[in-house]
TIZARO-697439 format. One record per residue (C-alpha): residue in one letter; x, z, y; residue number from 0. Coordinates in nm, 3 decimals. Each point is the difference from the previous one (the first is absolute). Example, Ala and Ser with C-alpha at 12.3 -4.5 7.8 and 13.67 -1.06 7.14 Angstrom:
REM TIZARO-697439
SITE   type         X         Z         Y   seq
SITE      A     1.230     0.780    -0.450     0
SITE      S     0.137    -0.066     0.344     1
***
This chain:
REM TIZARO-697439
SITE   type         X         Z         Y   seq
SITE      M     0.563    -2.181    -1.159     0
SITE      N    -0.321     0.179     0.098     1
SITE      N    -0.109     0.358    -0.027     2
SITE      R    -0.171    -0.058    -0.338     3
SITE      D     0.340    -0.062    -0.163     4
SITE      Y     0.083     0.371    -0.006     5
SITE      Y    -0.183     0.324    -0.061     6
SITE      F     0.155     0.269     0.216     7
SITE      I     0.359    -0.082     0.102     8
SITE      K     0.057    -0.357     0.106     9
SITE      P     0.305    -0.168    -0.160    10
SITE      Y     0.263    -0.186     0.198    11
SITE      D    -0.019    -0.376     0.034    12
SITE      E     0.308    -0.127    -0.184    13
SITE      N     0.007    -0.310     0.221    14
SITE      L     0.071     0.206     0.311    15
SITE      P     0.298     0.225     0.084    16
SITE      K    -0.036     0.366    -0.088    17
SITE      P     0.080     0.289     0.238    18
SITE      P     0.368     0.082     0.044    19
SITE      A     0.155     0.262    -0.227    20
SITE      E     0.110     0.325     0.165    21
SITE      S     0.232     0.277    -0.109    22
SITE      F    -0.096     0.367    -0.014    23
SITE      G     0.221     0.063     0.304    24
SITE      Q    -0.182    -0.268     0.199    25
SITE      I    -0.333     0.155    -0.094    26
SITE      L     0.112     0.344     0.122    27
SITE      N     0.139    -0.155     0.317    28
SITE      E    -0.326    -0.179     0.067    29
SITE      T    -0.212     0.306    -0.073    30
SITE      F     0.182     0.274     0.187    31
SITE      L     0.188    -0.182     0.277    32
SITE      H    -0.284    -0.227     0.112    33
SITE      P    -0.317     0.214    -0.004    34
SITE      F    -0.129    -0.153     0.324    35
SITE      N     0.085    -0.364    -0.072    36
SITE      W    -0.349    -0.131    -0.067    37
SITE      K     0.071    -0.367     0.081    38
SITE      A     0.128    -0.083    -0.346    39
SITE      R    -0.096    -0.012    -0.367    40
SITE      T     0.115     0.174    -0.317    41
SITE      T    -0.020    -0.087    -0.368    42
SITE      R    -0.202     0.174    -0.267    43
SITE      K     0.318     0.133    -0.163    44
SITE      S     0.125     0.144     0.329    45
SITE      Y    -0.331     0.170     0.079    46
SITE      W    -0.048     0.170    -0.336    47
SITE      L     0.362     0.113    -0.038    48
SITE      S    -0.014     0.150     0.349    49
SITE      A    -0.334     0.163    -0.089    50
SITE      L     0.170     0.162    -0.302    51
SITE      V     0.287     0.129     0.215    52
SITE      N    -0.246     0.130     0.261    53
SITE      A    -0.200     0.180    -0.270    54
SITE      I     0.317     0.174    -0.123    55
SITE      L     0.088     0.107     0.356    56
SITE      I    -0.352     0.133     0.058    57
SITE      L     0.019     0.195    -0.327    58
SITE      L     0.335     0.155     0.100    59
SITE      A    -0.128     0.091     0.348    60
SITE      T    -0.312     0.156    -0.152    61
SITE      M     0.212     0.205    -0.242    62
SITE      I     0.214     0.124     0.291    63
SITE      M    -0.307     0.100     0.202    64
SITE      S    -0.157     0.172    -0.299    65
SITE      Y     0.317     0.194    -0.083    66
SITE      V     0.087     0.100     0.355    67
SITE      F    -0.342     0.132     0.100    68
SITE      S    -0.057     0.184    -0.326    69
SITE      S     0.338     0.177    -0.006    70
SITE      N     0.135     0.304     0.184    71
SITE      I     0.282    -0.169     0.188    72
SITE      D     0.120     0.013     0.358    73
SITE      L    -0.267    -0.106     0.251    74
SITE      G     0.247    -0.227     0.182    75
SITE      L     0.082    -0.180    -0.324    76
SITE      K    -0.369    -0.045    -0.066    77
SITE      W    -0.046    -0.169     0.335    78
SITE      I     0.303    -0.226    -0.054    79
SITE      D    -0.116    -0.108    -0.346    80
SITE      G    -0.356    -0.044     0.127    81
SITE      V     0.113    -0.225     0.285    82
SITE      I     0.215    -0.204    -0.239    83
SITE      S    -0.295    -0.044    -0.234    84
SITE      V    -0.230    -0.108     0.284    85
SITE      V     0.260    -0.252     0.122    86
SITE      I     0.020    -0.142    -0.353    87
SITE      F    -0.379    -0.027    -0.021    88
SITE      V    -0.026    -0.178     0.336    89
SITE      Y     0.292    -0.235    -0.063    90
SITE      V    -0.121    -0.095    -0.348    91
SITE      F    -0.348    -0.067     0.142    92
SITE      L     0.145    -0.233     0.266    93
SITE      A     0.227    -0.172    -0.253    94
SITE      N    -0.291    -0.058    -0.237    95
SITE      L    -0.221    -0.121     0.287    96
SITE      G     0.258    -0.262     0.097    97
SITE      Q     0.036    -0.114    -0.360    98
SITE      L    -0.375    -0.025    -0.051    99
SITE      I    -0.049    -0.208     0.315   100
SITE      R     0.280    -0.237    -0.103   101
SITE      R    -0.145    -0.018    -0.354   102
SITE      L    -0.339    -0.099     0.143   103
SITE      H     0.173    -0.270     0.204   104
SITE      D     0.173    -0.121    -0.316   105
SITE      T    -0.336    -0.052    -0.171   106
SITE      G    -0.134    -0.194     0.299   107
SITE      Y    -0.199     0.281     0.165   108
SITE      S     0.029     0.162     0.340   109
SITE      G     0.150     0.348     0.016   110
SITE      Y    -0.323     0.118     0.162   111
SITE      W    -0.148     0.009    -0.350   112
SITE      Y     0.189     0.331    -0.029   113
SITE      W    -0.299     0.167     0.165   114
SITE      A    -0.210    -0.091    -0.304   115
SITE      N     0.172     0.292    -0.174   116
SITE      F    -0.232     0.235     0.184   117
SITE      T    -0.293    -0.124    -0.210   118
SITE      G    -0.040     0.029    -0.376   119
SITE      Y    -0.031    -0.368    -0.088   120
SITE      G     0.245    -0.091     0.275   121
SITE      A     0.271     0.214    -0.159   122
SITE      M    -0.069    -0.173    -0.331   123
SITE      F     0.030    -0.337     0.171   124
SITE      T     0.337     0.076     0.161   125
SITE      F     0.123     0.129    -0.338   126
SITE      Y    -0.118    -0.327    -0.153   127
SITE      L     0.192    -0.197     0.264   128
SITE      T     0.323     0.193    -0.056   129
SITE      L    -0.011    -0.110    -0.366   130
SITE      Q    -0.023    -0.368     0.091   131
SITE      P     0.307    -0.224     0.015   132
SITE      S     0.144    -0.140     0.320   133
SITE      V    -0.185    -0.298     0.142   134
SITE      Q     0.231    -0.295    -0.056   135
SITE      R    -0.009    -0.128     0.354   136
SITE      S     0.108     0.109     0.344   137
SITE      V    -0.217     0.260     0.173   138
SITE      K    -0.055     0.056     0.372   139
SITE      W     0.125     0.361    -0.012   140
SITE      G     0.367    -0.083    -0.056   141
SITE      A     0.249    -0.031    -0.284   142
SITE      Y     0.178     0.242    -0.235   143
SITE      L     0.232     0.245     0.174   144
SITE      Y     0.291    -0.052    -0.238   145
SITE      H    -0.040    -0.376    -0.044   146
SITE      K     0.137    -0.238     0.262   147
SITE      G    -0.242    -0.280     0.069   148
SITE      E    -0.338    -0.068    -0.155   149
SITE      A    -0.030     0.044    -0.375   150
SITE      Y    -0.267    -0.268    -0.023   151
SITE      P    -0.068    -0.335     0.161   152
SITE      A    -0.289    -0.021     0.240   153
SITE      I    -0.308    -0.062    -0.216   154
SITE      E    -0.350    -0.049     0.130   155
SITE      E    -0.197     0.321    -0.030   156
SITE      E    -0.313     0.013    -0.211   157
SITE      K    -0.300    -0.099     0.207   158
SITE      V    -0.232     0.298     0.027   159
SITE      P    -0.224     0.015     0.309   160
SITE      V     0.030     0.312     0.215   161
SITE      P    -0.332     0.120     0.146   162
SITE      T    -0.025     0.193     0.324   163
SITE      I    -0.127     0.359     0.012   164
SITE      G    -0.333    -0.124     0.133   165
SITE      Q    -0.037    -0.249    -0.284   166
SITE      I     0.086     0.269    -0.256   167
SITE      L    -0.260     0.241     0.139   168
SITE      K    -0.267    -0.272     0.014   169
SITE      E     0.075    -0.103    -0.357   170
SITE      H     0.003     0.354    -0.134   171
SITE      F    -0.308     0.144     0.173   172
SITE      F    -0.224    -0.298     0.078   173
SITE      D     0.056    -0.237    -0.295   174
SITE      C    -0.086     0.245    -0.275   175
SITE      F    -0.195    -0.248    -0.213   176
SITE      K     0.224    -0.307     0.042   177
SITE      W     0.168     0.018    -0.337   178
SITE      N     0.063    -0.371    -0.060   179
SITE      A     0.328     0.004     0.194   180
SITE      R     0.345     0.159    -0.005   181
SITE      S     0.182     0.259     0.210   182
SITE      T     0.369     0.063     0.059   183
SITE      R     0.176     0.318    -0.103   184
SITE      T     0.063     0.097     0.362   185
SITE      S    -0.366    -0.047     0.090   186
SITE      F    -0.121     0.208    -0.294   187
SITE      W     0.230     0.298     0.043   188
SITE      L    -0.037     0.020     0.378   189
SITE      G    -0.378    -0.028    -0.031   190
SITE      T     0.001     0.271    -0.267   191
SITE      A     0.215     0.227     0.218   192
SITE      V    -0.235    -0.037     0.297   193
SITE      S    -0.302     0.063    -0.225   194
SITE      C     0.157     0.319    -0.137   195
SITE      L     0.077     0.115     0.354   196
SITE      I    -0.359    -0.058     0.114   197
SITE      S    -0.138     0.180    -0.306   198
SITE      T     0.232     0.296     0.057   199
SITE      I    -0.095     0.029     0.369   200
SITE      T    -0.370    -0.022    -0.089   201
SITE      L     0.036     0.277    -0.257   202
SITE      L     0.190     0.223     0.242   203
SITE      L    -0.261    -0.053     0.272   204
SITE      A    -0.277     0.085    -0.247   205
SITE      Y     0.175     0.325    -0.094   206
SITE      L     0.058     0.080     0.368   207
SITE      I    -0.365    -0.050     0.091   208
SITE      M    -0.114     0.210    -0.296   209
SITE      F     0.243     0.272     0.103   210
SITE      L    -0.128     0.001     0.357   211
SITE      I    -0.360     0.019    -0.122   212
SITE      F     0.050     0.287    -0.244   213
SITE      I     0.271     0.206     0.172   214
SITE      P    -0.252     0.207     0.205   215
SITE      Y    -0.171     0.117    -0.319   216
SITE      Y     0.329     0.089    -0.168   217
SITE      I     0.090     0.210     0.304   218
SITE      K    -0.330     0.192    -0.021   219
SITE      G     0.070     0.084    -0.361   220
SITE      E    -0.143    -0.093    -0.335   221
SITE      N    -0.272     0.267     0.012   222
SITE      A    -0.133    -0.100     0.339   223
SITE      N    -0.355    -0.132    -0.004   224
SITE      V     0.046    -0.334     0.179   225
SITE      N    -0.185    -0.327    -0.013   226
SITE      I     0.180    -0.329     0.029   227
SITE      P    -0.171    -0.204     0.275   228
SITE      T    -0.177    -0.320    -0.096   229
SITE      E     0.226    -0.198     0.233   230
SITE      A     0.306     0.111    -0.197   231
SITE      L    -0.160    -0.102    -0.329   232
SITE      V    -0.090    -0.341     0.142   233
SITE      L     0.356    -0.042     0.126   234
SITE      L     0.133     0.087    -0.345   235
SITE      L    -0.233    -0.256    -0.159   236
SITE      V     0.112    -0.270     0.243   237
SITE      L     0.361     0.093    -0.064   238
SITE      A    -0.050    -0.020    -0.375   239
SITE      L    -0.168    -0.341     0.024   240
SITE      F     0.275    -0.127     0.230   241
SITE      S     0.272     0.121    -0.238   242
SITE      I    -0.174    -0.165    -0.295   243
SITE      A    -0.029    -0.327     0.195   244
SITE      I     0.371     0.008     0.087   245
SITE      A     0.090     0.073    -0.363   246
SITE      V    -0.215    -0.288    -0.133   247
SITE      W     0.132    -0.242     0.262   248
SITE      S     0.360     0.100    -0.074   249
SITE      F    -0.058    -0.048    -0.374   250
SITE      L    -0.150    -0.348     0.045   251
SITE      A     0.273    -0.101     0.244   252
SITE      E     0.271     0.118    -0.240   253
SITE      L    -0.169    -0.171    -0.294   254
SITE      G    -0.019    -0.337     0.175   255
SITE      H     0.358     0.018     0.121   256
SITE      T     0.122     0.106    -0.345   257
SITE      V    -0.169    -0.297    -0.166   258
SITE      R     0.156    -0.242     0.251   259
SITE      R     0.343     0.163    -0.046   260
SITE      L    -0.027    -0.041    -0.377   261
SITE      H    -0.085    -0.367     0.053   262
SITE      D     0.306    -0.040     0.225   263
SITE      A     0.222     0.146    -0.273   264
SITE      G    -0.143    -0.244    -0.254   265
SITE      F    -0.244     0.236    -0.176   266
SITE      I    -0.378    -0.018    -0.025   267
SITE      G    -0.199     0.258     0.194   268
SITE      W    -0.139     0.156    -0.318   269
SITE      W     0.334     0.179    -0.038   270
SITE      W    -0.142     0.249     0.251   271
SITE      W    -0.174     0.171    -0.291   272
SITE      I     0.336     0.111    -0.135   273
SITE      C    -0.028     0.295     0.239   274
SITE      A    -0.276     0.138    -0.226   275
SITE      I     0.263     0.098    -0.257   276
SITE      P     0.042     0.380     0.026   277
SITE      Y     0.321     0.138     0.156   278
SITE      V     0.203    -0.325     0.011   279
SITE      G    -0.258    -0.255     0.112   280
SITE      N     0.075     0.024     0.372   281
SITE      L     0.374    -0.021    -0.066   282
SITE      L    -0.045    -0.316    -0.208   283
SITE      L    -0.220    -0.156     0.269   284
SITE      A     0.257     0.090     0.269   285
SITE      F     0.268    -0.172    -0.210   286
SITE      L    -0.203    -0.322    -0.001   287
SITE      L    -0.055     0.029     0.374   288
SITE      F     0.377     0.029     0.055   289
SITE      H     0.054    -0.352    -0.134   290
SITE      P     0.109    -0.256     0.260   291
SITE      T    -0.199    -0.303     0.104   292
SITE      T    -0.003    -0.264    -0.270   293
SITE      Q     0.154    -0.322     0.129   294
SITE      K    -0.216    -0.237    -0.203   295
SITE      D    -0.348    -0.129     0.062   296
SITE      I    -0.281     0.219    -0.132   297
SITE      K    -0.376    -0.042     0.009   298
SITE      W    -0.034     0.263     0.276   299
SITE      N     0.254    -0.190     0.211   300
SITE      K    -0.104     0.098     0.351   301
SITE      Y     0.052     0.288     0.241   302
SITE      L    -0.285     0.125     0.214   303
SITE      F     0.213    -0.011     0.314   304
SITE      E     0.140    -0.349    -0.073   305
SITE      K    -0.288    -0.183    -0.163   306
SITE      E     0.166    -0.340    -0.008   307
SITE      E     0.351     0.101    -0.109   308
SITE      K     0.109    -0.003    -0.361   309
SITE      I     0.319     0.119    -0.168   310
SITE      N     0.232    -0.292    -0.064   311
***
């Protein structure tokens, strides 16, 4: 089965064993008694039932906080209820963190992908992963907490090359026009993250320099008769040109990497134009970019960092 056999949620392979069934008590035990056990995996059912329980607890704690601090009751009782609510918030956060890391392991991804939640598309990607079924093979991050032994036989993992950070940066920023190739999901999202970081730093530096240039005139007041020196105007022009150059380079780098990522998922690069659809275009494009590497031969069957290797 390859990734073109499903649209959003991959079905289970009926020829392989499915994840072990767990009771509601086992799910609660796993969630709240093992918040720091990150060397394991958890099923889709366990994760989403625990997420529902955690949402109920958060709602109750929020109601307690809202009632206590908006009512005329004893100050000591307010502090007690406030501390209880904070403890609930912290414990639920830790419980959910442990479950999310184990759920990522269960889909074949490292728990470090949790940090993707701090970006917009990254949060969408982790949500996408939590909807996927368990990978029907052993994973290197451990087994299920409530199941003795491995649920699956050892099966060879799908062959997807893993580029180094240096290879990712070279591909993203210096191979902008090499579109007749493919790029892994890890390479694309890490390259995109670094590009966003560079663009953000550049924008902040531009604002800082503009602030330093114009702050003396703001201090003197709006009605002061001051002339901006020619040197400052030249500096602003250079800064504007530099910012435009960074923006254009970032756009071309992202475009090239996006086309290669679409190829790697089994789509033609022209799907990039889907982002032109108002409001939902970028979301639809992100969905295509979430797709895993297709395991069959395609006409763009090479990676820029491994020119001779092909997917078997």
